[in-house]
N, C-alpha and C positions, 0 to 999 in steps of 0.2 A: 431585434424587435420587428424588422421588416420580414425576416424569415418566419416568425410566429404569425404575423398577419397573413403572409402568403399561405401558410399551412391552414390557418383557420378559414381563409377564403376558399381554398381548395376543398376543404371538408364540407363547407356549406354548399358548394356547387355540386358535389358528387354524392348521390344518394347512398351508394354502398358504403362510402367512407363515413357518412353521417350516421347511418344505422349501426355501423361497427363501433363508432365512437360512443354512441348512446348505450349500446350493450356493454362496452368496456367500462363506461362510467357506472352503470348499474351494478355490474359484477364487482368492480373495485369498491363501490360503496358497501355492498353486502359483505365482501371479504373484510373490509376495514372494521365494520361493526362487529362481525363475528370474531375477528382476531382481537379486537379491543376487549370484548367481554371475556374471551378465552384467557388473554394475558392478565387481565385484572384478577380473575379467579386463580390463575396459575401463580401469580406473584403472591397473592394471599396464602395459597397453599404452601409455596416454598418458604414464605416467612414463618408460617406456622410450623412447618417441618424443622426449619432452622431453630426455632424457639424450643421445640421438643428435644432436638439434639443437644441444644445448649443446656436445657434443664437436666437431661440425662448426664451430660458432662459435669454439670455442677454437683449432682448427687454423687457421681462416681468419684470426682475429685475430693469432695468433702469427706467421703468415706475413706479414701486412701490416706488423706492427711490425718483424719481422726484415728485411723489405725496406727499411724506412727505415734501419735500422741498417746494413744491407749497402751501401745507396747512399752513406751517409756514409763508411763505411769505404773504399769504392772511390774516392770523391772525394778522401779523405785520401791514399790510395795513389797516385792519379794525380799529386798535387802533391808528395808526399813525396820522390820520387826527384829531382825538380828542386831542391827545397829543400836536399836533402843536398849537391848539387853547389855550392850557393851559401850554405852555412851560415855561411861566414866573411864574408858580405857583409850586414851588418845593414840596409843601405838597401833591400835587395830583399825583406825580410820582409813589409812591408805589401802588396806586390804578390801574394805567395803567399796571404796571408790573404784579400785581396779576391777572388782567384780562387776560393777555396774557398766563400766566402759567396755569390758570384754564380752559381756552377755548380750548386749544390744548393738547391732551394727549401725543404728541411726545415731547413737550417742557418741559425741566427740570428746566430751569431758565431764568429770564429776567432781564436785567439791563438797567437803564437810567443813563447816565453820561454826565456832562456838563463841559465845560472848567472852570478852576479855575478863580475866579473873575467875573464869569458871573452873579451871583446873588449878592454877596457881595465881597468886596475887600479882596483878600487873602484867600477866602474860597472855598474849593472843594465841588462838589455836585455829589454824586452817590448813587443810591438805587438799591439793588440787591435782588430779591425775587426768591427763589428756593425751590424745593421739597426735603424733607429729610425724607425718610421712611413714605411717605404719608402725611406729614405735611408741611405746608408752613412756610418758615423761611425767615425773612427779615434782611438784613445786609447792611452795607455801604462800604463794601470792597469785593474784589474778589481776593483770594489768598494773598500772602505776598508782591507782587510787587505792587507799586502804579499804580492805574488804568491808569494814564496818560502815563505810559510806556508800557502798555500791547497792543499786536497787535490788539485786537478787538476794541480798542479805537483809536489807532494811525492810523491804515490804513484808515478808513472812514474819520477821521478828516483831514488827509493829502491829500487824493485824492478827497474827496467830493463825492465818488461813493457808490452806494449800492453794497454790496459784501457778498459772503460767504467766510469765512476764512478757511485756512487749519486746520486740526485737532489740537486742543490744548492738548498736551500730557505731559505737565510739571506738575508733581505731586505737586510741590511746590506751584503752582497756584490753582490747583483743584484736587480733589481726583479721578476723572475718566475722560477719554478723551472726548472731545466735538468738535462739529463743530458749528460755530456761524454765525448767519445771522445778518448783521450790516446795520442799516439805519442811515444816517446822519440826525441830527436835525438842520434845518436851522433857522437862525434868520433874522433880518432885512438885506436887501441887499443880500440875498442868501448866507450869510456867515454861515459856519458850526459852530454851537455853542455847539453841543453835539452829542451823539450817543445813539441809541436804539439797544441794543444787545440781541439776543434771542439764547439760547443754546439748542442744541439737542444732547443728548449723542449718541456716536457711537454704543452703545449696542442696541439701538432701531433699527438701520439699520440692524445690524447683526441678531437680532431675527426675523425680518420680512423676511430677505433673507433666513435664515435657515429653515423657514417654507416651503419654496419652493425649496427643494433640487433637483438639476438637475439629480442626480443619487444616488445609495446607498452610495457611498463613495466620490462622487464629492461635490464640494462646489463652491460658488460664492464669488469673492473678488472684492473690490473696492479700488483703489490706488489713492493717490494724486500725484501731479507732482514731489514731492520729494521722492516718494516711501513709504510714510506712509500709513499704513492700515486704511481705513475708514470702511471697512466691511471685516470680517474674522471670520470663525467659532470658531477659537481658540481665546478667549477673551484676553489671555495674550499678543497676538501680537498687540492688540490695544493700549497697554501701552508702549510708548516710542519706540517700535520696528518699523523698516521699513523692506521692502523686502530685503534690502541689509545687514541687520543684520545677516541673515542666511549665506550669502556669507562670512562674516567675520569669521564665525564659521566653515568654511571648506566645504560649500555646493558645489555642482558640478557647473562648470562654465556655464553650460546651463541655470541655474537659473538666472544668471545675464543677459544673452542674452534675455531671455523671459521678465524679468522685465524691461530692458531698452527699449525693443520694445513696451511694454505697456505704460510706462510713456512718451514715445516720441510722443504719439498721433496716433500711427498706428492702423490699423485693420488687424487681421491675425490669424494664427493658428500655434502654436509652440509646439514642444516636449521639455521636460526637465527631468532631473534626480534628484530625491529628496529621501533621505533615501534609496538609492539603488533600487528604484522603478521608473519605467517610467511613466510620467504624460504628459497630453496634456492640453494646455490652449488656449481657443479661446477668443479673446479680441477685444475691440473697444473703442473709446472715449465715455465718458458719455455725452449724449445729453439731453438737457432739452426741454420740450414742449413749443412751442410758444403760449403764451396766451396773449390776449389783455391786455395792461397795465403792462405786466411783464417786468422787466429789464433783458434782455438776456445776462447776464454776462457769459463769458467763464470760466468755472471752472477748466479746465485742469485735470479733473479726468478721470480715465480709469477703465472700468468694465470688468471683465474676468470670464469665467466659466472654472473651473479646473476639469479635469477628470483623474482618474488613468486609465492606459491602461486596467486593468482588467474590469473596468466598460464598456469600449467601445467594447473590443474584448473578454471579458470573455466568453460570450455565444458562440461566434465564436470558441474560443479555446476548450471549452467543446464539442461543436459539432464536431470539428475536431478529438478529442480523441475518442468520441463515434463512429464516422464513421471509424476511423482507426481500432478500435476493431472489428466493424462489418465487415469491409473489410477483416481483417485477418481471422476471423471465416468463413466468406463467401468463401474466397479463399481456406481455408482448406476443407470445405464441397465440394466445386467445384472440388478440386483435388481428393477427395475420390470418388465422383460421376463419374468423368472422368475415374479414375482408374478402377472403377467397370464396367462401360460401355465398355471401350476399352478392358478390360480383357475378358468380355463376348463376345465381337465382334471378338476378336483375338484368342479365345479359339480353334477354328478349326485349326488355324495355329500351335498351340503347338502340337496337335495330328499329324498334317502333318509333322512337324519338326521331331518328334520322328520316324515316319514311314520312312522318307527320311534318317534319321541317320542309321536305321537298314538296309535299302537297301544299303547304302554306305558301311556297314560292311559285305555285301555279301548275305544278306537275300533277294534275288531277288523275292521271292514268297510272300513278305510282301503285305498284302491286304490294300489298301487305301479305306476307307469307302465312300459310296455315300453321296451326299449332295443335298438339295433342294434350297440352297441359289443361288440367281441370281446376286449377286454383284461380285466384283473383287476376293474376297476370295473364293467364290463358283467356279468361273471360274478357279482360280488357282488350287483348289483341283481337279476339273475334269481333267484339263490338266495334273496334276501330276498322276492322276489315269490312263489316257491314256498312259502317258510316262512309267509308271510302267508296264502296260500290254505289251506295245511294247518291253520294255527292257526284260521282262520275256520271251517273245516269241523269241527275238533275242538270249538271253542267251541259251534257249533250243536248238535252231538251232545250235549254236556254240558248245554246248556240244555234240550233235549228230554228227556233223562234226568231232569233236575231237575224238570221239569213232571210227568213220570210219577210220580216219587217223591212229589211234593207231593200228587198226586191219591190215591195209595195211602195216604199219611199221613192224609189227610182221611177215607178209608174206614175205616182202622184206628181213628181217633179215634171215629167213629160206633159201630163194633162194640164198642170198649172201653167207651164210655158205656152201650151197651145191656147188655153183660155185667155191668157194674158195677151197673146198675139192677136186673137180674135177681137178682144176688147180694144186693143190698140187700133186695129183696122177699122172697127166701128167708130171709134172716136175720130180717127183721121177722116173717115168718110163723112161723118156728121159735120166736122169742122170744115171740110172742103165744100159740102153742099151749102152750109150756111154762108160761107164766104162768097159762093157763087150767087146766092139769093139776095144778098144785101144790095148789090148795085141796082138790080131791076126794081127792088122795093123802093129804093130811094128815088129812082126815076119816076115810078108811078106816083110817089108822094109829090114830086115836083110838078108832074103833069096835072095832078088834081088841083094843086094850089093855083096853077095858072088858069085852069078851067074855071075854077070858082071865081077867080078874079074877072074872067071874061064874061061870065054869065051871072053876074051879080044882080041883074035886073029881073030876072025870072025867079019867082019865089020857089017854085017846085024844083027847079034846076039847082038853085042854091042849096036847098035842103039836101038833095041827093049828093051834091058835091061835098057837102059837109060830112055826110055819112061815109062817103068813100074815103075822105081824108081821115076821119076818125078810125075807120077800120084799117087803113094803111098804117096809122101810128101803132095800132095794136100789133099788126104783123111785124112792123119794125122792132117793137119792144120784144116780141117773142123771139125774133131772130137774134137780137142782142143777148137775150138770156141764153139761147142755144149756143151762141158764140162763146159767151162767158163760161158755160158749162163745159164746152169742148176744150177751152183753154185750161180750165181746172183739171180735167182728166188728163190732159197732156202733161200738166205740171206734176201730177201724181206719178205718172209713168216715169218721168225724169227722176223724181225722188227715189222711186223703187229701184231704178237702175243704179 
C-alpha cells in the first residue's frame, strides 16, 4: 500500500510521468473498448460457425445412419418377395435368413418366426441365423424368453406394420444391444402369420459415427424416445443405460433439460453441465430420406452433436490470453516510450525550473539559456528569459535607488543632528539668560517695594512707584514663562535622547 502511494505521489510530482500515465490510460481504454467489441463479435461468429458445423455434422450423421437403415430395408425387401412365395416351406427359412446376414455387412442376425400352429398344430416355428466371431450360427430361439413374447415379434404381429423397434438392451435376451427391423409376413387374406426380423447392432452405428468426429473432444449421439442411447462413443452407455441414468447418479439438472428437449422432438441448441465442465448440444429429430417404395415410419429418434465449450471457444480463449499478454507488454513498451519521449521533450522545462528556483532564492542574475525551439516550451523559455532580464534590470534600478536613498538618509541624519544641537544650544542659552535675569528682576522688584513704602506721602511718586512695580511683575512673569519654556525644551531633549 505504501509502495502504491509512493508511486502515485511520484507520478503526480513528475509531469512526464503524469503525461505518460494519462496517455497510457487513454490508449488502454481505447484498446479495451476495441477489443471488447472485437471479441464480442468474434465470439458470436465462432458460435455461429460452431452451430453451422454442428448442423452439417447432424445432417451428415443422419444421412449415414439412414443409409444403414435404408440398406437393411432394401436387403429385407430383396429377400421378402422370395420369402413370401415360399412362406409355407419352413425348410427354406434358414436359407433366406442366411442370405440376409451375408448380403449386408451391417446385419448381425436375421430371424423368421411364425405363429404357433401355422405349420402344424401346437408347433412353433422360428429360425435365427447370426454372426458369432465371423461364423454363421443357426438357432431356433432368441434369448431365454419365448419369441412369441418378445417385442420384435409382438409389435408387427399386433399392428401389422413395418417398423424399426427401439433398442433391445436386455442382456437376458441377447449379449449386445440391437435395433431390429421387422417385416410382417402375410398369409391368405392379408393376415399376419409371421415376422421377418433383421438385427443391426448399435456398435455399428457408433463406429460409423465415431469415424466422423465433429471436434477433437465432441461426439454425436442418437437417442430413442425413451432416452436410450442408440449411438454414443462410450459403448458402456449402450448397455441398459439411458440418458436419465446419469441424472439418477447426481448429474446436473441441466442434463435433464437438454435430454428432455431432445426426446421431445424439438430442434435447438442447449448448454448443460457434465462432470463440472460446460457442454453444448445441438439437436434435431432424426429424419429419414423419402425413397420410392419406402415405408416412412416415424422413428421418434433424436440426433445431437455434443461439444465441450473448450472445443468451441478454446481457440478464442487462447487468442484472448495471447492478446492480453501482448497488450500488457505493448502497454508497458508504450509507457516506456512515452516516458522517454516526454522526458526528452520536457527536459528544457527541468532546466528552466531550476533557473526559476534560483531566481526565486534571490539570484536575479541567473542566466536562462537561449533556445531554437518554436513550440510552446521554446516560447515559454524565451518569455522567462525576457522576464529574467527585465527583473534583473528592475532590481538593478531598485538597488541604485536604494543606495541614493541611503546616502540622502545619512545626509539628513547629519543635518538633523546639527539642527538638534543648535536648538539645544539655543535652549541652553535661553535658559542661562533667564536664570541670570531672574535675580536682578527680583532685586528691582524689592527696591521698588521699599521705594513705594518710603514715598507713600507723595501722590505722583506713589503712582510712579506702583507703575514700576506693576511692570516689574510683568517682567518677572515673562521671565518665569521663559524659564518654564526652557525647562520644557530641555525635558524634550532628554526624552529624545
